[in-house]
C-alpha positions in Angstrom: -22.3 -12.9 2.3 -21.8 -15.8 4.6 -20.4 -15.3 8.1 -16.9 -16.6 7.4 -16.4 -14.5 4.3 -17.7 -11.4 6.0 -15.3 -12.0 8.9 -12.4 -12.4 6.5 -13.4 -9.1 4.7 -13.9 -7.1 7.8 -10.5 -8.2 9.3 -8.5 -8.0 6.1 -7.6 -11.7 6.2 -7.9 -12.3 2.5 -4.4 -11.0 1.8 -2.5 -13.2 4.3 -4.7 -16.2 3.3 -3.8 -15.5 -0.4 -0.1 -15.4 0.4 -0.3 -18.6 2.3 -2.1 -20.4 -0.5 0.3 -19.1 -3.1 3.3 -20.2 -1.1 2.0 -23.8 -0.6 0.9 -23.9 -4.3 4.3 -22.7 -5.6 6.2 -25.2 -3.5 3.9 -28.1 -4.2 2.9 -27.6 -7.9 5.3 -24.9 -9.1 4.5 -25.3 -12.8 0.8 -24.9 -12.5 1.2 -22.0 -10.0 3.5 -20.0 -12.3 1.2 -20.6 -15.3 -1.7 -19.2 -13.3 0.3 -16.3 -12.0 1.6 -15.4 -15.5 -1.8 -15.5 -17.0 -3.4 -13.3 -14.3 -0.5 -10.9 -13.5 -1.3 -8.1 -16.0 -5.0 -7.9 -15.3 -4.6 -8.0 -11.5 -1.5 -5.9 -11.1 -2.2 -3.2 -13.7 -6.0 -3.1 -13.8 -7.4 -4.5 -10.6 -5.0 -2.7 -8.4 -6.0 0.7 -9.9 -9.4 0.2 -8.3 -7.8 -0.7 -4.9 -5.7 2.4 -4.9 -8.7 4.5 -5.8 -10.7 3.2 -2.8 -7.7 3.9 -0.5 -7.3 7.4 -1.9 -11.1 8.1 -1.5 -10.9 7.2 2.2 -7.7 9.3 2.7 -9.4 12.4 1.1 -12.4 11.9 3.4 -10.1 11.8 6.4 -8.7 15.2 5.4 -12.1 16.9 5.4 -13.4 18.9 8.4 -13.7 16.6 11.4 -11.4 14.0 9.8 -8.3 12.6 11.5 -6.0 14.2 8.8 -7.8 17.6 8.7 -5.6 20.6 8.1 -2.5 20.4 5.9 -0.2 20.2 8.8 -1.7 16.8 9.7 -2.3 15.6 6.1 1.3 16.3 5.1 3.0 14.4 7.9 2.3 10.8 6.7 3.6 11.9 3.3 6.9 13.1 4.9 7.0 9.8 7.0 6.6 7.7 3.9 9.4 9.5 2.1 11.7 9.4 5.1 11.0 5.7 5.6 11.6 5.0 1.9 15.0 6.7 1.9 16.0 5.0 5.1 15.0 1.6 3.7 16.9 2.2 0.4 20.0 3.4 2.3 20.2 0.3 4.5 19.4 -2.1 1.5 22.2 -0.7 -0.6 24.6 -0.7 2.3 24.0 -4.4 2.9 24.2 -5.3 -0.8 27.4 -3.2 -1.5 29.1 -4.8 1.5 29.2 -8.1 -0.4 30.0 -9.2 -3.9 26.5 -9.6 -5.5 26.3 -6.3 -7.4 23.3 -7.5 -9.4 21.2 -7.0 -6.3 22.0 -3.3 -6.3 19.3 -2.7 -8.9 16.7 -4.1 -6.5 16.4 -1.1 -4.3 12.8 -0.3 -5.5 11.7 -3.4 -3.7 12.1 -1.8 -0.3 10.0 1.1 -1.3 7.0 -1.2 -0.8 4.7 -1.3 2.2 2.2 -4.0 2.5 -0.7 -1.7 3.2 -3.2 -4.5 3.9 -1.1 -6.3 6.5 0.1 -3.1 8.0 -3.4 -1.8 8.3 -4.5 -5.0 9.8 -1.9 -5.0 12.6 -2.4 -1.3 13.4 -6.1 -1.8 13.6 -5.7 -4.9 15.9 -3.1 -3.1 18.2 -4.4 0.5 18.2 -8.0 0.1 17.3 -10.1 2.9 15.9 -7.6 5.7 16.5 -6.3 8.3 14.2 -3.2 6.1 13.3 -5.4 4.2 10.8 -5.7 7.0 8.1 -2.1 7.9 8.8 -1.1 4.4 7.9 -3.2 4.3 4.7 -1.7 7.5 3.4 1.8 6.3 4.2 1.2 3.1 2.3 -0.2 4.9 -0.7 2.7 7.3 -1.0 5.4 4.6 -0.4 3.9 2.2 -2.9 3.3 5.1 -5.4 7.0 5.9 -5.2 7.9 2.4 -6.1 5.3 2.1 -8.8 6.4 5.3 -10.5 10.1 4.0 -10.5 9.1 0.6 -11.8 6.7 2.1 -14.4 9.4 4.4 -15.8 11.7 1.4 -16.0 9.3 -1.2 -17.3 7.2 0.7 -19.8 9.7 2.9 -21.6 8.9 0.8 -24.7 5.2 2.0 -24.4 6.0 5.7 -24.4 3.6 7.5 -26.8 2.7 11.2 -27.3 -1.0 10.3 -26.7 -0.2 9.4 -23.1 0.0 13.0 -21.7 -2.8 14.1 -24.0 -5.1 11.3 -22.7 -4.2 12.3 -19.0 -5.1 15.9 -19.7 -8.3 14.9 -21.5 -9.3 12.6 -18.7 -8.9 15.4 -16.2 -11.0 17.8 -18.4 -13.7 15.2 -18.7 -13.7 14.7 -14.9 -14.0 18.4 -14.3 -16.9 18.6 -16.8 -18.7 15.7 -15.1 -18.2 17.2 -11.7 -19.7 20.5 -12.8 -22.7 18.8 -14.4 -23.2 17.1 -11.0 -23.4 13.6 -12.4 -24.9 11.5 -9.6 -23.2 8.2 -10.5 -19.6 7.2 -10.4 -19.7 5.1 -13.6 -19.0 7.9 -16.1 -16.0 8.9 -14.1 -14.7 5.4 -13.9 -15.8 4.3 -17.4 -14.7 7.3 -19.3 -12.2 9.4 -17.4 -10.8 6.3 -15.7 -10.2 4.5 -19.0 -8.6 7.5 -20.5 -6.3 8.0 -17.5 -5.3 4.3 -17.5 -4.1 4.5 -21.1 -2.6 7.9 -20.5 -0.5 6.5 -17.6 0.4 3.4 -19.6 1.6 5.4 -22.6 3.4 7.9 -20.4 5.6 5.3 -18.7 3.7 5.6 -15.4 2.4 2.5 -13.7 -1.3 2.2 -14.5 -2.1 0.9 -11.0 -2.0 4.7 -10.1 -4.2 5.8 -13.0 -7.5 6.4 -11.0 -5.9 8.5 -8.3 -6.2 11.8 -10.2 -10.0 11.4 -10.6 -10.7 10.4 -7.0 -11.1 14.1 -5.9 -14.0 14.4 -8.4 -16.0 11.5 -6.8 -18.6 12.2 -4.0 -17.2 12.0 -0.5 -18.0 13.0 3.1 -15.9 13.4 6.2 -14.5 10.5 8.1 -13.5 10.7 11.7 -12.8 7.3 13.2 -14.0 4.9 10.6 -11.9 3.3 7.9 -12.2 0.6 5.2 -14.8 -1.7 6.9 -17.0 0.8 8.7 -19.7 2.9 7.0 -19.2 6.5 5.9 -21.9 9.0 6.6 -22.1 9.5 2.8 -22.4 5.8 1.9 -24.9 5.1 -0.9 -25.2 2.7 -3.8 -23.0 5.2 -5.8 -20.3 5.7 -3.3 -16.9 4.3 -4.4 -16.3 2.3 -1.3 -19.8 0.8 -1.3 -19.7 -0.2 -4.9 -16.2 -1.8 -4.8 -16.1 -3.1 -1.3 -16.4 -6.8 -2.2 -14.5 -6.5 -5.6 -11.7 -4.7 -3.7 -11.3 -7.6 -1.4 -11.3 -10.1 -4.3 -8.7 -8.0 -6.0 -6.6 -8.1 -3.0 -7.0 -11.9 -2.8 -6.0 -12.3 -6.4 -3.1 -9.9 -5.9 -1.8 -12.0 -3.0 -2.2 -15.2 -5.0 -0.5 -13.9 -8.1 2.4 -12.3 -6.3 2.8 -14.3 -3.2 4.2 -17.6 -4.6 7.9 -18.4 -4.6 9.9 -21.5 -4.2 11.5 -21.3 -0.8 15.1 -22.4 -1.1 17.4 -19.3 -1.3 18.8 -17.6 1.8 21.7 -15.5 0.4 22.7 -11.9 0.7 19.6 -10.7 -1.3 17.4 -12.5 1.3 19.0 -10.4 4.1 19.2 -7.1 2.3 15.4 -6.6 1.9 14.5 -7.3 5.6 17.5 -5.2 6.7 16.2 -2.2 4.8 12.7 -2.9 6.0 13.4 -3.6 9.7 16.2 -1.0 10.2 16.1 1.6 7.5 12.3 2.2 7.3 11.5 2.7 11.0 14.5 4.9 11.6 13.7 6.9 8.4 10.1 7.4 9.5 10.9 8.5 13.0 13.7 10.9 11.9 11.6 12.4 9.1 8.6 12.9 11.4 10.7 14.4 14.1 12.2 17.0 11.7 8.7 17.7 10.2 7.2 18.3 13.7 10.0 20.6 14.6 9.2 22.6 11.4 5.5 22.9 12.3 3.7 19.8 11.1 1.4 17.9 13.5 0.5 14.3 14.4 -3.2 13.4 14.3 -5.0 14.4 17.5 -5.2 11.0 19.0 -1.8 9.7 18.0 1.4 10.3 19.9 5.1 9.2 19.5 4.4 5.8 21.1 1.7 5.1 18.6 4.0 6.4 15.8 6.7 3.9 16.9 4.2 1.1 16.5 3.2 2.4 13.0 6.9 2.7 12.0 7.5 -1.0 13.0 4.3 -2.1 11.2 5.5 -0.3 8.1 8.5 -2.7 7.9 6.1 -5.4 6.5 6.2 -5.4 2.7 5.3 -9.0 1.9 2.8 -8.8 -0.9 3.9 -5.5 -2.6 7.6 -6.5 -2.0 7.0 -9.7 -3.9 5.3 -7.7 -6.7 8.1 -5.2 -6.9 10.7 -7.9 -6.9 9.0 -9.7 -9.8 8.9 -6.3 -11.7 12.5 -5.5 -11.0 14.3 -8.8 -11.6 13.9 -11.5 -14.2 13.3 -15.1 -13.3 16.4 -16.6 -11.6 18.3 -17.0 -8.4 18.5 -13.2 -7.8 14.8 -12.9 -8.0 14.4 -15.9 -5.6 16.7 -14.3 -3.0 14.7 -11.0 -3.2 11.4 -12.7 -2.9 12.6 -14.7 0.1 13.6 -11.4 1.7 10.2 -9.9 1.0 8.5 -12.9 2.6 10.7 -12.5 5.7 9.4 -9.0 6.3 6.2 -10.5 7.7 8.3 -10.4 10.9 7.5 -6.7 10.9 4.1 -7.6 12.4 5.8 -9.3 15.4 8.0 -6.2 15.6 5.0 -3.9 15.8 3.4 -6.1 18.5 6.5 -6.0 20.5 6.6 -2.2 20.2 3.0 -1.9 21.3 3.8 -4.1 24.4 7.0 -2.2 25.1 5.3 1.2 24.9 2.1 0.1 26.6 -0.3 1.4 23.9 -3.5 0.1 22.4 -4.3 -3.4 23.5 -1.4 -3.3 26.0 -2.4 0.0 27.6 -3.1 0.0 31.3 -5.8 2.6 30.6 -8.9 0.6 29.6 -10.5 3.7 28.1 -7.7 3.9 25.5 -7.9 0.2 24.6 -8.9 -0.7 21.0 -12.5 -1.2 20.4 -12.3 -2.8 16.9 
């Protein structure tokens, strides 16, 4: 791997680069871009992203083991609560903005604000807060938020594919996974190639989005505790058969294709739909996250050991970015036309959430802006 590509992989730069290329391409040669995006959309969004979510879930599970940042159920549950609270907050503000005008067609677009751009969010949190416990918190939040949106979209989109074989294949895939685990199969390929394929078709025929299909088999894969490392660093259990090791480069290429396929839109519409999405993201999601976490902590849940309320505020602001997944969800919710264009412009504008997170880190003097050099990010 050459130095430039390695740097892009280790700093999660392929996603923003892909979005930038897609935007330029769509506004320069719209016809060729949309032909490319249409041809690749199914394979990338439904098959490739299932591998991406599997790698993310593998790392979250490792963070919940003894010594991990999310160890004990009180810590592992909190990012789930934060994701749900942020999602409800974003939906509430989105609908309030839409219903205050006369474009009722936009009301159906509320699943768009369920999205969190996990790649960009992770990148800015890593840059601002470094190797702290906020990183696994962020990843689990992104998984849960996007899973909510994918389930809603899957139930809407794939009702025509409902088939009795769907639940049966899901059950069979789980049984095969248990059997392979008990036989102590040393390679991940039977789980991916047999159980994974069964689960994918099971999800498709059950009306669930197949991008989530590999999540149920991840607990049966080999794993080891993670403390401070995430995504680009090595796990103590890394081997030629570890999921993260096998799919590290393919995962990045999948993210690049995902950004290319979903990132392009012709920039011309700035109407109510273009304001509703960022309003839900910038106002509803951070407030929803902070309120939900506050209630959950009062009831007994806990923040990760090296993460406080100031770091949580930075994470909540970073979660307002839903560029890539927002574009994907918008395309899934609305047909081609002016309403889709408005929604996609709104999703693009949520890139401002990265600036909002930087401002929060500066205001609360955390991470790179901390006066305590011992607490400054190291990577």
